[in-house]
Biopython code that builds the backbone (N, CA, C, O; Angstrom):
import numpy as np
from Bio.PDB.StructureBuilder import StructureBuilder

atoms = [
    (1, "MET", "N", (-27.742, 2.095, -6.820)),
    (1, "MET", "CA", (-27.337, 3.465, -7.009)),
    (1, "MET", "C", (-28.201, 4.086, -8.105)),
    (1, "MET", "O", (-28.297, 3.546, -9.207)),
    (2, "ALA", "N", (-28.812, 5.195, -7.807)),
    (2, "ALA", "CA", (-29.678, 5.867, -8.762)),
    (2, "ALA", "C", (-28.847, 6.579, -9.824)),
    (2, "ALA", "O", (-27.730, 7.029, -9.571)),
    (3, "ILE", "N", (-29.418, 6.665, -11.001)),
    (3, "ILE", "CA", (-28.781, 7.404, -12.097)),
    (3, "ILE", "C", (-29.392, 8.793, -12.088)),
    (3, "ILE", "O", (-30.559, 8.967, -12.436)),
    (4, "SER", "N", (-28.606, 9.778, -11.691)),
    (4, "SER", "CA", (-29.149, 11.125, -11.514)),
    (4, "SER", "C", (-29.290, 11.891, -12.829)),
    (4, "SER", "O", (-30.126, 12.790, -12.921)),
    (5, "ASP", "N", (-28.497, 11.558, -13.844)),
    (5, "ASP", "CA", (-28.555, 12.270, -15.120)),
    (5, "ASP", "C", (-28.493, 11.269, -16.273)),
    (5, "ASP", "O", (-27.412, 11.006, -16.799)),
    (6, "PRO", "N", (-29.646, 10.703, -16.677)),
    (6, "PRO", "CA", (-29.651, 9.684, -17.730)),
    (6, "PRO", "C", (-29.068, 10.182, -19.051)),
    (6, "PRO", "O", (-28.458, 9.403, -19.784)),
    (7, "LYS", "N", (-29.245, 11.454, -19.363)),
    (7, "LYS", "CA", (-28.695, 11.974, -20.620)),
    (7, "LYS", "C", (-27.169, 11.970, -20.591)),
    (7, "LYS", "O", (-26.528, 11.633, -21.586)),
    (8, "ALA", "N", (-26.593, 12.343, -19.460)),
    (8, "ALA", "CA", (-25.135, 12.317, -19.322)),
    (8, "ALA", "C", (-24.624, 10.877, -19.394)),
    (8, "ALA", "O", (-23.579, 10.614, -19.988)),
    (9, "LEU", "N", (-25.363, 9.951, -18.789)),
    (9, "LEU", "CA", (-24.983, 8.545, -18.843)),
    (9, "LEU", "C", (-24.983, 8.056, -20.292)),
    (9, "LEU", "O", (-24.043, 7.384, -20.716)),
    (10, "LEU", "N", (-26.024, 8.385, -21.050)),
    (10, "LEU", "CA", (-26.090, 7.970, -22.449)),
    (10, "LEU", "C", (-24.914, 8.545, -23.234)),
    (10, "LEU", "O", (-24.292, 7.835, -24.024)),
    (11, "ARG", "N", (-24.607, 9.817, -23.024)),
    (11, "ARG", "CA", (-23.459, 10.413, -23.720)),
    (11, "ARG", "C", (-22.170, 9.656, -23.397)),
    (11, "ARG", "O", (-21.346, 9.413, -24.279)),
    (12, "ARG", "N", (-22.006, 9.288, -22.128)),
    (12, "ARG", "CA", (-20.801, 8.552, -21.724)),
    (12, "ARG", "C", (-20.755, 7.167, -22.365)),
    (12, "ARG", "O", (-19.704, 6.732, -22.837)),
    (13, "LEU", "N", (-21.908, 6.468, -22.379)),
    (13, "LEU", "CA", (-21.949, 5.135, -22.977)),
    (13, "LEU", "C", (-21.672, 5.184, -24.477)),
    (13, "LEU", "O", (-21.014, 4.294, -25.015)),
    (14, "LEU", "N", (-22.170, 6.216, -25.151)),
    (14, "LEU", "CA", (-21.932, 6.346, -26.587)),
    (14, "LEU", "C", (-20.466, 6.613, -26.902)),
    (14, "LEU", "O", (-20.037, 6.410, -28.037)),
    (15, "GLN", "N", (-19.704, 7.056, -25.938)),
    (15, "GLN", "CA", (-18.274, 7.299, -26.142)),
    (15, "GLN", "C", (-17.421, 6.053, -25.948)),
    (15, "GLN", "O", (-16.229, 6.066, -26.252)),
    (16, "GLU", "N", (-18.019, 4.980, -25.445)),
    (16, "GLU", "CA", (-17.264, 3.736, -25.302)),
    (16, "GLU", "C", (-16.793, 3.285, -26.690)),
    (16, "GLU", "O", (-17.537, 3.422, -27.662)),
    (17, "PRO", "N", (-15.575, 2.752, -26.798)),
    (17, "PRO", "CA", (-15.035, 2.392, -28.110)),
    (17, "PRO", "C", (-15.794, 1.260, -28.814)),
    (17, "PRO", "O", (-15.798, 1.188, -30.043)),
    (18, "HIS", "N", (-16.429, 0.389, -28.047)),
    (18, "HIS", "CA", (-17.195, -0.706, -28.650)),
    (18, "HIS", "C", (-18.125, -1.314, -27.607)),
    (18, "HIS", "O", (-17.972, -1.089, -26.407)),
    (19, "GLU", "N", (-19.081, -2.083, -28.088)),
    (19, "GLU", "CA", (-19.921, -2.833, -27.164)),
    (19, "GLU", "C", (-19.050, -3.888, -26.488)),
    (19, "GLU", "O", (-18.003, -4.271, -27.009)),
    (20, "GLY", "N", (-19.479, -4.333, -25.369)),
    (20, "GLY", "CA", (-18.731, -5.374, -24.669)),
    (20, "GLY", "C", (-19.688, -6.252, -23.904)),
    (20, "GLY", "O", (-20.898, -6.213, -24.124)),
    (21, "THR", "N", (-19.145, -7.038, -23.009)),
    (21, "THR", "CA", (-19.980, -7.953, -22.243)),
    (21, "THR", "C", (-20.938, -7.206, -21.336)),
    (21, "THR", "O", (-21.973, -7.750, -20.953)),
    (22, "TRP", "N", (-20.616, -5.974, -20.987)),
    (22, "TRP", "CA", (-21.426, -5.187, -20.053)),
    (22, "TRP", "C", (-22.210, -4.068, -20.742)),
    (22, "TRP", "O", (-22.935, -3.326, -20.079)),
    (23, "LEU", "N", (-22.074, -3.937, -22.072)),
    (23, "LEU", "CA", (-22.742, -2.859, -22.800)),
    (23, "LEU", "C", (-23.261, -3.365, -24.130)),
    (23, "LEU", "O", (-22.500, -3.891, -24.942)),
    (24, "GLU", "N", (-24.551, -3.207, -24.353)),
    (24, "GLU", "CA", (-25.194, -3.604, -25.610)),
    (24, "GLU", "C", (-26.076, -2.475, -26.095)),
    (24, "GLU", "O", (-26.785, -1.852, -25.304)),
    (25, "PHE", "N", (-26.038, -2.207, -27.395)),
    (25, "PHE", "CA", (-26.959, -1.261, -28.019)),
    (25, "PHE", "C", (-27.934, -2.055, -28.882)),
    (25, "PHE", "O", (-27.528, -2.959, -29.612)),
    (26, "LYS", "N", (-29.202, -1.721, -28.799)),
    (26, "LYS", "CA", (-30.249, -2.366, -29.591)),
    (26, "LYS", "C", (-31.092, -1.291, -30.240)),
    (26, "LYS", "O", (-31.376, -0.263, -29.625)),
    (27, "HIS", "N", (-31.498, -1.522, -31.490)),
    (27, "HIS", "CA", (-32.373, -0.555, -32.144)),
    (27, "HIS", "C", (-33.823, -0.926, -31.878)),
    (27, "HIS", "O", (-34.500, -0.250, -31.102)),
    (28, "ASN", "N", (-34.306, -1.982, -32.503)),
    (28, "ASN", "CA", (-35.708, -2.377, -32.348)),
    (28, "ASN", "C", (-35.858, -3.843, -31.980)),
    (28, "ASN", "O", (-36.835, -4.474, -32.384)),
    (29, "ASN", "N", (-34.948, -4.388, -31.246)),
    (29, "ASN", "CA", (-35.013, -5.803, -30.935)),
    (29, "ASN", "C", (-35.952, -6.047, -29.761)),
    (29, "ASN", "O", (-35.710, -5.579, -28.648)),
    (30, "CYS", "N", (-37.027, -6.785, -30.024)),
    (30, "CYS", "CA", (-37.946, -7.140, -28.933)),
    (30, "CYS", "C", (-38.151, -8.651, -28.872)),
    (30, "CYS", "O", (-39.131, -9.123, -28.296)),
    (31, "ASP", "N", (-37.222, -9.415, -29.469)),
    (31, "ASP", "CA", (-37.276, -10.870, -29.428)),
    (31, "ASP", "C", (-36.964, -11.346, -28.006)),
    (31, "ASP", "O", (-35.851, -11.131, -27.528)),
    (32, "PRO", "N", (-37.914, -11.984, -27.321)),
    (32, "PRO", "CA", (-37.684, -12.398, -25.924)),
    (32, "PRO", "C", (-36.472, -13.304, -25.745)),
    (32, "PRO", "O", (-35.782, -13.218, -24.729)),
    (33, "GLY", "N", (-36.205, -14.166, -26.714)),
    (33, "GLY", "CA", (-35.046, -15.050, -26.606)),
    (33, "GLY", "C", (-33.742, -14.276, -26.592)),
    (33, "GLY", "O", (-32.859, -14.552, -25.779)),
    (34, "LEU", "N", (-33.620, -13.321, -27.479)),
    (34, "LEU", "CA", (-32.393, -12.523, -27.535)),
    (34, "LEU", "C", (-32.295, -11.587, -26.340)),
    (34, "LEU", "O", (-31.209, -11.382, -25.797)),
    (35, "ILE", "N", (-33.412, -11.023, -25.930)),
    (35, "ILE", "CA", (-33.400, -10.157, -24.754)),
    (35, "ILE", "C", (-32.977, -10.963, -23.535)),
    (35, "ILE", "O", (-32.213, -10.476, -22.702)),
    (36, "GLY", "N", (-33.465, -12.179, -23.426)),
    (36, "GLY", "CA", (-33.072, -13.035, -22.306)),
    (36, "GLY", "C", (-31.589, -13.325, -22.301)),
    (36, "GLY", "O", (-30.958, -13.336, -21.244)),
    (37, "SER", "N", (-31.017, -13.562, -23.490)),
    (37, "SER", "CA", (-29.587, -13.860, -23.524)),
    (37, "SER", "C", (-28.757, -12.613, -23.251)),
    (37, "SER", "O", (-27.672, -12.716, -22.678)),
    (38, "THR", "N", (-29.236, -11.451, -23.642)),
    (38, "THR", "CA", (-28.465, -10.239, -23.365)),
    (38, "THR", "C", (-28.595, -9.819, -21.908)),
    (38, "THR", "O", (-27.793, -9.022, -21.421)),
    (39, "SER", "N", (-29.584, -10.336, -21.213)),
    (39, "SER", "CA", (-29.695, -10.001, -19.788)),
    (39, "SER", "C", (-28.534, -10.599, -19.003)),
    (39, "SER", "O", (-28.329, -10.245, -17.842)),
    (40, "ALA", "N", (-27.780, -11.491, -19.612)),
    (40, "ALA", "CA", (-26.573, -12.029, -18.979)),
    (40, "ALA", "C", (-25.509, -10.954, -18.829)),
    (40, "ALA", "O", (-24.475, -11.191, -18.205)),
    (41, "CYS", "N", (-25.747, -9.776, -19.392)),
    (41, "CYS", "CA", (-24.813, -8.652, -19.245)),
    (41, "CYS", "C", (-24.528, -8.360, -17.779)),
    (41, "CYS", "O", (-23.401, -8.008, -17.431)),
    (42, "ALA", "N", (-25.505, -8.498, -16.934)),
    (42, "ALA", "CA", (-25.303, -8.199, -15.514)),
    (42, "ALA", "C", (-24.241, -9.114, -14.909)),
    (42, "ALA", "O", (-23.376, -8.659, -14.161)),
    (43, "ASN", "N", (-24.308, -10.392, -15.231)),
    (43, "ASN", "CA", (-23.290, -11.324, -14.736)),
    (43, "ASN", "C", (-21.932, -11.008, -15.338)),
    (43, "ASN", "O", (-20.913, -11.057, -14.650)),
    (44, "ALA", "N", (-21.923, -10.683, -16.628)),
    (44, "ALA", "CA", (-20.665, -10.360, -17.302)),
    (44, "ALA", "C", (-20.049, -9.096, -16.725)),
    (44, "ALA", "O", (-18.826, -8.987, -16.639)),
    (45, "ALA", "N", (-20.876, -8.145, -16.330)),
    (45, "ALA", "CA", (-20.362, -6.906, -15.728)),
    (45, "ALA", "C", (-19.604, -7.221, -14.446)),
    (45, "ALA", "O", (-18.547, -6.647, -14.186)),
    (46, "MET", "N", (-20.140, -8.122, -13.658)),
    (46, "MET", "CA", (-19.452, -8.495, -12.419)),
    (46, "MET", "C", (-18.089, -9.114, -12.721)),
    (46, "MET", "O", (-17.106, -8.826, -12.038)),
    (47, "LEU", "N", (-18.034, -9.962, -13.742)),
    (47, "LEU", "CA", (-16.771, -10.594, -14.113)),
    (47, "LEU", "C", (-15.775, -9.573, -14.671)),
    (47, "LEU", "O", (-14.563, -9.763, -14.571)),
    (48, "ALA", "N", (-16.295, -8.485, -15.260)),
    (48, "ALA", "CA", (-15.438, -7.431, -15.810)),
    (48, "ALA", "C", (-15.130, -6.366, -14.759)),
    (48, "ALA", "O", (-14.580, -5.313, -15.080)),
    (49, "ASP", "N", (-15.483, -6.641, -13.513)),
    (49, "ASP", "CA", (-15.247, -5.734, -12.387)),
    (49, "ASP", "C", (-15.971, -4.394, -12.565)),
    (49, "ASP", "O", (-15.430, -3.333, -12.254)),
    (50, "ARG", "N", (-17.203, -4.471, -13.071)),
    (50, "ARG", "CA", (-18.052, -3.288, -13.210)),
    (50, "ARG", "C", (-19.255, -3.480, -12.299)),
    (50, "ARG", "O", (-19.690, -4.609, -12.069)),
    (51, "ASP", "N", (-19.791, -2.384, -11.782)),
    (51, "ASP", "CA", (-20.895, -2.524, -10.839)),
    (51, "ASP", "C", (-22.255, -2.629, -11.502)),
    (51, "ASP", "O", (-23.253, -2.871, -10.823)),
    (52, "ARG", "N", (-22.314, -2.453, -12.809)),
    (52, "ARG", "CA", (-23.585, -2.610, -13.523)),
    (52, "ARG", "C", (-23.334, -2.800, -15.003)),
    (52, "ARG", "O", (-22.239, -2.556, -15.508)),
    (53, "ALA", "N", (-24.389, -3.247, -15.692)),
    (53, "ALA", "CA", (-24.353, -3.438, -17.139)),
    (53, "ALA", "C", (-25.439, -2.576, -17.756)),
    (53, "ALA", "O", (-26.355, -2.131, -17.064)),
    (54, "PHE", "N", (-25.339, -2.341, -19.058)),
    (54, "PHE", "CA", (-26.314, -1.494, -19.741)),
    (54, "PHE", "C", (-26.737, -2.129, -21.049)),
    (54, "PHE", "O", (-25.903, -2.579, -21.834)),
    (55, "ILE", "N", (-28.043, -2.161, -21.276)),
    (55, "ILE", "CA", (-28.619, -2.513, -22.571)),
    (55, "ILE", "C", (-29.423, -1.287, -22.978)),
    (55, "ILE", "O", (-30.399, -0.936, -22.317)),
    (56, "VAL", "N", (-29.021, -0.644, -24.051)),
    (56, "VAL", "CA", (-29.608, 0.636, -24.445)),
    (56, "VAL", "C", (-30.399, 0.444, -25.738)),
    (56, "VAL", "O", (-29.822, 0.110, -26.773)),
    (57, "TRP", "N", (-31.708, 0.653, -25.685)),
    (57, "TRP", "CA", (-32.558, 0.553, -26.860)),
    (57, "TRP", "C", (-32.596, 1.893, -27.587)),
    (57, "TRP", "O", (-32.504, 2.954, -26.970)),
    (58, "GLY", "N", (-32.733, 1.824, -28.914)),
    (58, "GLY", "CA", (-32.883, 3.028, -29.725)),
    (58, "GLY", "C", (-31.589, 3.506, -30.348)),
    (58, "GLY", "O", (-31.557, 4.569, -30.967)),
    (59, "ILE", "N", (-30.505, 2.728, -30.194)),
    (59, "ILE", "CA", (-29.203, 3.101, -30.725)),
    (59, "ILE", "C", (-28.761, 2.048, -31.743)),
    (59, "ILE", "O", (-28.807, 0.850, -31.465)),
    (60, "GLU", "N", (-28.333, 2.501, -32.915)),
    (60, "GLU", "CA", (-27.825, 1.580, -33.929)),
    (60, "GLU", "C", (-26.411, 1.136, -33.547)),
    (60, "GLU", "O", (-25.562, 1.965, -33.218)),
    (61, "ASN", "N", (-26.166, -0.175, -33.594)),
    (61, "ASN", "CA", (-24.867, -0.722, -33.173)),
    (61, "ASN", "C", (-23.674, -0.090, -33.873)),
    (61, "ASN", "O", (-22.787, 0.463, -33.223)),
    (62, "GLU", "N", (-23.654, -0.173, -35.189)),
    (62, "GLU", "CA", (-22.457, 0.195, -35.941)),
    (62, "GLU", "C", (-22.170, 1.693, -35.935)),
    (62, "GLU", "O", (-21.020, 2.106, -35.790)),
    (63, "THR", "N", (-23.205, 2.499, -36.090)),
    (63, "THR", "CA", (-23.007, 3.945, -36.254)),
    (63, "THR", "C", (-23.185, 4.731, -34.963)),
    (63, "THR", "O", (-22.759, 5.882, -34.868)),
    (64, "ARG", "N", (-23.809, 4.116, -33.981)),
    (64, "ARG", "CA", (-24.157, 4.770, -32.720)),
    (64, "ARG", "C", (-25.164, 5.902, -32.915)),
    (64, "ARG", "O", (-25.283, 6.792, -32.073)),
    (65, "LYS", "N", (-25.892, 5.857, -34.043)),
    (65, "LYS", "CA", (-26.939, 6.855, -34.278)),
    (65, "LYS", "C", (-28.087, 6.628, -33.312)),
    (65, "LYS", "O", (-28.422, 5.489, -32.989)),
    (66, "ARG", "N", (-28.680, 7.706, -32.857)),
    (66, "ARG", "CA", (-29.870, 7.640, -32.012)),
    (66, "ARG", "C", (-31.084, 7.561, -32.930)),
    (66, "ARG", "O", (-31.523, 8.575, -33.474)),
    (67, "LEU", "N", (-31.621, 6.369, -33.099)),
    (67, "LEU", "CA", (-32.721, 6.132, -34.027)),
    (67, "LEU", "C", (-34.079, 6.044, -33.348)),
    (67, "LEU", "O", (-35.109, 6.138, -34.016)),
    (68, "GLY", "N", (-34.097, 5.869, -32.051)),
    (68, "GLY", "CA", (-35.361, 5.615, -31.368)),
    (68, "GLY", "C", (-35.706, 4.143, -31.500)),
    (68, "GLY", "O", (-34.949, 3.369, -32.086)),
    (69, "THR", "N", (-36.832, 3.767, -30.964)),
    (69, "THR", "CA", (-37.237, 2.366, -30.998)),
    (69, "THR", "C", (-38.758, 2.260, -31.008)),
    (69, "THR", "O", (-39.464, 3.167, -30.566)),
    (70, "THR", "N", (-39.241, 1.145, -31.518)),
    (70, "THR", "CA", (-40.679, 0.878, -31.471)),
    (70, "THR", "C", (-41.007, -0.109, -30.354)),
    (70, "THR", "O", (-42.168, -0.473, -30.168)),
    (71, "VAL", "N", (-39.992, -0.543, -29.614)),
    (71, "VAL", "CA", (-40.208, -1.456, -28.493)),
    (71, "VAL", "C", (-40.977, -0.710, -27.417)),
    (71, "VAL", "O", (-40.621, 0.410, -27.050)),
    (72, "THR", "N", (-42.026, -1.331, -26.919)),
    (72, "THR", "CA", (-42.839, -0.710, -25.875)),
    (72, "THR", "C", (-42.924, -1.642, -24.676)),
    (72, "THR", "O", (-42.712, -2.850, -24.785)),
    (73, "ARG", "N", (-43.234, -1.059, -23.548)),
    (73, "ARG", "CA", (-43.439, -1.863, -22.342)),
    (73, "ARG", "C", (-44.765, -2.577, -22.446)),
    (73, "ARG", "O", (-45.741, -2.026, -22.956)),
    (74, "ARG", "N", (-44.799, -3.792, -21.968)),
    (74, "ARG", "CA", (-46.059, -4.541, -21.914)),
    (74, "ARG", "C", (-46.837, -4.117, -20.684)),
    (74, "ARG", "O", (-46.260, -3.760, -19.657)),
    (75, "SER", "N", (-48.147, -4.160, -20.804)),
    (75, "SER", "CA", (-48.953, -3.909, -19.616)),
    (75, "SER", "C", (-49.385, -5.244, -19.029)),
    (75, "SER", "O", (-49.299, -6.275, -19.696)),
    (76, "GLY", "N", (-49.836, -5.231, -17.820)),
    (76, "GLY", "CA", (-50.269, -6.468, -17.177)),
    (76, "GLY", "C", (-49.167, -7.037, -16.325)),
    (76, "GLY", "O", (-48.078, -6.475, -16.214)),
    (77, "SER", "N", (-49.477, -8.170, -15.723)),
    (77, "SER", "CA", (-48.526, -8.814, -14.813)),
    (77, "SER", "C", (-47.611, -9.762, -15.567)),
    (77, "SER", "O", (-48.076, -10.563, -16.377)),
    (78, "PRO", "N", (-46.320, -9.678, -15.308)),
    (78, "PRO", "CA", (-45.392, -10.627, -15.922)),
    (78, "PRO", "C", (-45.499, -11.988, -15.266)),
    (78, "PRO", "O", (-46.110, -12.128, -14.206)),
    (79, "LYS", "N", (-44.905, -12.994, -15.895)),
    (79, "LYS", "CA", (-44.842, -14.319, -15.284)),
    (79, "LYS", "C", (-44.005, -14.226, -14.020)),
    (79, "LYS", "O", (-43.160, -13.338, -13.905)),
    (80, "PRO", "N", (-44.224, -15.125, -13.073)),
    (80, "PRO", "CA", (-43.393, -15.106, -11.857)),
    (80, "PRO", "C", (-41.911, -15.194, -12.206)),
    (80, "PRO", "O", (-41.500, -16.052, -12.988)),
    (81, "GLY", "N", (-41.125, -14.318, -11.631)),
    (81, "GLY", "CA", (-39.694, -14.306, -11.876)),
    (81, "GLY", "C", (-39.278, -13.566, -13.130)),
    (81, "GLY", "O", (-38.087, -13.485, -13.429)),
    (82, "ALA", "N", (-40.242, -13.021, -13.877)),
    (82, "ALA", "CA", (-39.919, -12.299, -15.117)),
    (82, "ALA", "C", (-40.375, -10.853, -14.985)),
    (82, "ALA", "O", (-41.225, -10.526, -14.158)),
    (83, "ARG", "N", (-39.806, -10.012, -15.798)),
    (83, "ARG", "CA", (-40.198, -8.610, -15.815)),
    (83, "ARG", "C", (-40.702, -8.228, -17.191)),
    (83, "ARG", "O", (-40.191, -8.712, -18.202)),
    (84, "SER", "N", (-41.691, -7.371, -17.234)),
    (84, "SER", "CA", (-42.141, -6.840, -18.508)),
    (84, "SER", "C", (-41.177, -5.776, -18.961)),
    (84, "SER", "O", (-40.505, -5.150, -18.141)),
    (85, "ILE", "N", (-41.101, -5.565, -20.264)),
    (85, "ILE", "CA", (-40.315, -4.436, -20.761)),
    (85, "ILE", "C", (-41.251, -3.507, -21.486)),
    (85, "ILE", "O", (-40.821, -2.473, -21.999)),
]
sb = StructureBuilder()
sb.init_structure("model")
sb.init_model(0)
sb.init_chain("A")
sb.init_seg("    ")
for serial, (resi, resn, name, xyz) in enumerate(atoms, 1):
    if name == "N":
        sb.init_residue(resn, " ", resi, " ")
    sb.init_atom(name, np.array(xyz, "f"), 0.0, 1.0, " ", f" {name:<3s}", serial, name[0])
structure = sb.get_structure()
């Protein structure tokens, strides 16, 4: 399902009372190990009876401030079975 209004989605996610198994906010985390473990959000979303999970970069966890991020997408081909961010 396509997200037709990403700004509206972000506003809705920021209104959630707290992060959960299906929602994570990250400011500048680009550690592959931690990113890999947070990708389990998709499985957790299914267990929480949600159709998708969200990992949102550029948001401070505690304050929900929109800080932006220095994380950039990698160029080139990812390893088989992996995706670049």
